[in-house]
C-alpha positions as CSV (number, residue, x, y, z in Angstrom):
1,X,64.6,95.1,103.5
2,X,61.3,93.3,104.0
3,X,61.0,89.7,102.7
4,X,58.0,87.8,101.6
5,X,57.8,84.2,100.4
6,X,56.0,83.5,97.2
7,X,54.8,79.9,97.8
8,X,52.9,79.7,94.6
9,X,56.2,79.5,92.6
10,X,56.6,76.0,94.1
11,X,53.2,74.8,92.8
12,X,53.5,73.8,89.2
13,X,52.0,70.9,87.2
14,X,55.4,69.3,86.8
15,X,56.1,66.3,88.9
16,X,59.7,65.4,88.2
17,X,62.8,66.9,89.9
18,X,63.3,69.4,87.0
19,X,60.5,71.7,88.3
20,X,63.1,73.2,90.6
21,X,65.9,73.6,88.1
22,X,64.9,76.9,86.6
23,X,67.2,78.8,84.3
24,X,65.9,82.3,85.1
25,X,63.3,84.3,86.9
26,X,61.7,87.5,85.6
27,X,59.1,89.9,87.1
28,X,56.7,92.0,85.0
29,X,57.3,95.7,84.7
30,X,54.1,96.5,86.7
31,X,55.0,94.0,89.4
32,X,51.9,91.8,88.9
33,X,53.5,88.6,87.6
34,X,56.6,86.5,88.2
35,X,57.9,84.3,85.4
36,X,59.6,81.1,86.4
37,X,61.4,79.6,83.4
38,X,62.6,76.0,82.8
39,X,64.0,75.9,79.3
40,X,63.5,72.1,79.1
41,X,59.9,72.1,80.3
42,X,58.3,75.6,80.0
43,X,57.2,78.7,81.8
44,X,55.3,79.1,85.0
45,X,53.5,82.4,85.4
46,X,52.5,83.5,88.9
47,X,50.2,86.3,89.7
48,X,51.4,88.0,92.9
49,X,48.1,89.4,94.0
50,X,46.5,86.0,94.7
51,X,49.6,83.8,94.2
52,X,47.8,81.8,91.5
53,X,50.1,80.0,89.0
54,X,49.6,78.7,85.5
55,X,52.1,76.6,83.6
56,X,52.8,77.2,79.9
57,X,54.7,74.6,77.9
58,X,56.9,76.3,75.3
59,X,59.3,75.0,72.7
60,X,62.6,73.7,74.1
61,X,65.3,76.3,74.6
62,X,62.9,79.2,74.7
63,X,64.1,82.3,76.5
64,X,62.3,85.5,77.6
65,X,62.7,89.2,77.9
66,X,60.3,91.3,79.9
67,X,59.1,94.6,78.3
68,X,56.4,97.2,79.1
69,X,53.0,95.4,79.3
70,X,54.3,92.1,78.0
71,X,56.9,89.5,77.7
72,X,58.9,88.4,74.6
73,X,59.7,84.8,73.9
74,X,62.4,83.5,71.4
75,X,64.3,80.4,70.6
76,X,68.0,81.2,71.1
77,X,69.1,78.0,69.4
78,X,67.1,78.6,66.3
79,X,68.1,81.9,64.6
80,X,65.3,81.5,62.0
81,X,62.6,81.7,64.6
82,X,60.6,84.9,65.1
83,X,60.4,86.6,68.4
84,X,56.8,86.8,69.8
85,X,55.3,89.4,72.1
86,X,52.8,88.0,74.7
87,X,50.5,89.7,77.2
88,X,51.9,90.0,80.7
89,X,49.8,87.0,81.9
90,X,51.1,85.0,78.9
91,X,47.6,84.2,77.6
92,X,47.5,86.3,74.4
93,X,50.0,86.5,71.5
94,X,50.1,90.2,70.8
95,X,52.6,90.5,68.0
96,X,55.3,88.8,66.0
97,X,58.5,90.7,65.1
98,X,59.4,89.4,61.7
99,X,62.0,92.2,61.3
100,X,64.0,90.6,64.1
101,X,64.2,87.1,62.5
102,X,67.7,85.8,62.4
103,X,68.7,87.0,65.9
104,X,70.1,84.4,68.3
105,X,70.2,86.5,71.5
106,X,68.2,89.3,73.1
107,X,69.2,91.7,76.0
108,X,66.9,93.9,78.0
109,X,67.8,97.6,77.7
110,X,64.7,99.4,79.1
111,X,61.0,98.8,79.4
112,X,60.5,99.5,75.7
113,X,63.9,98.9,74.2
114,X,65.6,95.5,73.6
115,X,69.0,94.8,72.0
116,X,68.8,92.0,69.4
117,X,72.0,90.2,68.6
118,X,72.7,88.3,65.4
119,X,75.7,86.0,65.5
120,X,77.6,88.5,67.6
121,X,78.2,90.6,64.4
122,X,75.2,92.9,64.6
123,X,73.1,94.5,67.3
124,X,69.7,96.0,66.6
125,X,68.1,98.3,69.2
126,X,64.4,97.7,68.8
127,X,61.5,99.7,70.3
128,X,58.7,97.2,71.2
129,X,56.0,99.9,71.4
130,X,56.7,101.5,68.0
131,X,57.9,98.2,66.4
132,X,60.8,100.1,64.9
133,X,64.6,99.5,64.9
134,X,65.9,102.7,66.4
135,X,69.6,102.0,66.2
136,X,71.8,99.4,64.5
137,X,75.5,98.6,64.9
138,X,77.7,96.1,63.0
139,X,81.1,94.9,64.0
140,X,84.2,94.0,62.1
141,X,85.8,92.3,65.1
142,X,86.5,88.5,65.1
143,X,85.5,86.1,67.9
144,X,83.6,88.7,70.0
145,X,80.7,88.3,72.4
146,X,78.2,91.0,73.2
147,X,78.0,91.3,77.0
148,X,75.7,94.3,77.7
149,X,73.9,97.2,75.9
150,X,72.7,100.6,77.2
151,X,69.8,102.9,76.5
152,X,72.3,105.3,75.0
153,X,73.3,102.6,72.5
154,X,76.6,101.6,74.0
155,X,77.6,98.0,73.4
156,X,80.1,96.3,75.7
157,X,81.9,93.4,74.1
158,X,84.5,90.8,75.0
159,X,87.0,89.7,72.3
160,X,90.0,87.5,71.6
161,X,92.4,87.4,74.5
162,X,89.6,88.3,76.9
163,X,89.9,92.0,76.0
164,X,86.9,94.2,76.8
165,X,85.7,96.8,74.3
166,X,83.1,99.6,74.5
167,X,81.4,100.7,71.2
168,X,79.4,103.8,70.5
169,X,78.0,105.2,67.2
170,X,79.4,102.1,65.4
171,X,82.9,102.8,66.6
172,X,85.2,101.2,69.2
173,X,86.2,103.8,71.8
174,X,90.0,103.3,72.4
175,X,90.0,105.3,75.6
176,X,87.7,102.6,77.2
177,X,89.9,99.8,75.9
178,X,92.9,101.4,77.5
179,X,91.0,101.9,80.8
180,X,89.9,98.3,81.0
181,X,93.5,97.2,80.2
182,X,94.9,99.5,82.9
183,X,92.6,98.0,85.5
184,X,93.7,94.5,84.3
185,X,90.1,93.5,83.6
186,X,89.5,90.4,81.4
187,X,87.1,87.5,81.0
188,X,83.9,89.3,82.1
189,X,81.6,87.4,84.5
190,X,78.7,89.9,84.3
191,X,78.2,93.5,83.2
192,X,75.2,95.8,83.4
193,X,74.5,99.4,82.5
194,X,72.4,101.6,84.8
195,X,68.8,102.3,83.6
196,X,69.8,105.7,82.2
197,X,73.1,104.4,80.8
198,X,75.3,106.7,82.8
199,X,77.0,104.0,84.8
200,X,78.6,100.6,84.0
201,X,79.2,97.8,86.6
202,X,81.0,94.6,85.9
203,X,82.7,91.7,87.5
204,X,85.5,89.5,86.1
205,X,86.4,85.9,86.6
206,X,89.0,85.3,89.5
207,X,88.8,89.0,90.5
208,X,87.0,89.5,93.9
209,X,85.7,92.9,93.1
210,X,82.8,94.7,91.5
211,X,84.0,97.5,89.3
212,X,81.9,100.6,88.7
213,X,82.6,103.1,85.9
214,X,81.2,106.5,85.0
215,X,80.3,106.5,81.3
216,X,80.3,110.3,80.9
217,X,83.8,110.9,82.2
218,X,85.2,107.5,81.1
219,X,86.6,106.8,84.6
220,X,86.4,104.2,87.3
221,X,84.3,105.2,90.3
222,X,84.8,102.4,92.7
223,X,86.2,98.9,93.0
224,X,84.0,97.2,95.6
225,X,85.8,94.3,97.2
226,X,84.3,91.0,98.3
227,X,85.9,87.9,99.9
228,X,85.4,86.0,96.6
229,X,83.6,86.4,93.3
230,X,80.3,88.3,93.2
231,X,77.5,85.9,92.2
232,X,75.1,88.4,90.4
233,X,73.9,91.9,90.5
234,X,71.2,94.3,89.0
235,X,70.9,98.0,89.0
236,X,67.9,99.0,91.3
237,X,68.0,102.6,90.0
238,X,70.6,105.0,88.7
239,X,72.5,105.2,92.0
240,X,72.0,101.8,93.7
241,X,72.3,98.2,92.8
242,X,71.4,94.9,94.3
243,X,74.2,92.4,94.6
244,X,74.3,88.7,95.7
245,X,77.4,87.3,97.3
246,X,78.0,84.3,99.7
247,X,74.4,83.8,100.9
248,X,73.9,87.6,101.4
249,X,72.0,90.2,99.4
250,X,73.5,93.7,99.4
251,X,72.1,97.1,98.5
252,X,75.0,99.2,97.3
253,X,75.2,102.9,96.5
254,X,77.5,103.0,93.4
255,X,78.2,106.7,93.6
256,X,79.8,106.3,97.0
257,X,80.8,102.7,96.8
258,X,78.9,102.2,100.1
259,X,76.9,99.2,101.3
260,X,73.5,100.6,102.5
261,X,71.8,97.4,103.7
262,X,72.2,93.6,103.6
263,X,70.0,90.6,104.1
264,X,71.2,87.1,105.0
265,X,68.7,84.5,103.9
266,X,71.0,81.7,104.8
267,X,71.0,80.2,101.3
268,X,72.4,81.1,97.9
269,X,70.5,84.1,96.4
270,X,70.5,83.6,92.6
271,X,69.3,84.8,90.1
272,X,67.9,88.4,90.7
273,X,65.1,90.2,88.8
274,X,63.7,93.7,89.5
275,X,60.5,95.6,89.1
276,X,61.8,99.2,89.6
277,X,58.3,100.8,89.4
278,X,57.1,98.9,92.5
279,X,60.4,98.6,94.3
280,X,60.3,94.8,94.1
281,X,63.3,92.5,93.9
282,X,62.6,88.8,93.1
283,X,65.4,86.5,94.1
284,X,65.8,82.8,93.6
285,X,66.9,80.8,96.6
286,X,68.5,77.4,96.7
287,X,67.3,75.4,99.7
288,X,68.4,71.8,100.2
289,X,69.1,71.3,96.5
290,X,65.7,72.7,95.5
291,X,64.7,76.2,94.5
292,X,62.1,78.6,95.7
293,X,61.6,82.3,95.3
294,X,61.4,85.4,97.5
295,X,59.8,88.7,96.9
296,X,61.9,91.4,98.5
297,X,60.4,94.9,99.0
298,X,62.8,97.8,99.5
299,X,62.0,101.3,100.8
300,X,62.2,104.1,98.3
301,X,65.5,106.0,98.4
């Protein structure tokens, strides 16, 4: 794995200590821009080609989802707000999605599909290119939280008593509930579906393993053990994922449960964002209480 420092992410118009306290990092789908978000102050957009940065102040509590040829902003505290699609450089407002008003959370599913969640009772899968709701699912469960959604319209939820459910075609799949119970999984820390929706990876609080499941066969592939809780992970492609744990970044083959490569930057790598088209992994690094970002280029597999 080859590592390149993006110095421009440290250069923003902000002057107080909060410039380093970002909430998330995203990278555009074409690999041209990195988005450095501080929900209290705003968004810094960095162009990787010349490392030029521009700061954009947005409403407080604004969050972002990267999609094909753009980035969506929404206020996750204000369910009456309307999601807005911006150009990749964040200079042009391209569209407003009034049909998604009322949502209070949004998850990335693919370059064109996002999952819009309304009060944890309804999930709308929305195609940004066609501006159409392509699938919709409502729930009759109480006290549930949507954790992850797949391109095949699976919805992973966590409910009362830390039980984990998998829904498909508006129905809860009992076989998956039993599988999660047999593996003694509860209180999900993070969960992600692979890009094509054939694999599910998840971690749980106080369990020092990363669990990988095959969606088609409804079976567990591998429990990958760590000496502590896994910090974060993202699927690099259908067979491999990037994982952060104890100041180390791992490339893991989920089919074999095998660590293919690792990188030790010497500081905590968190969070992780991917550009699969260009094989770029953008990782936030904590250094002496401040944050900066690295661009990590991986060879094609």
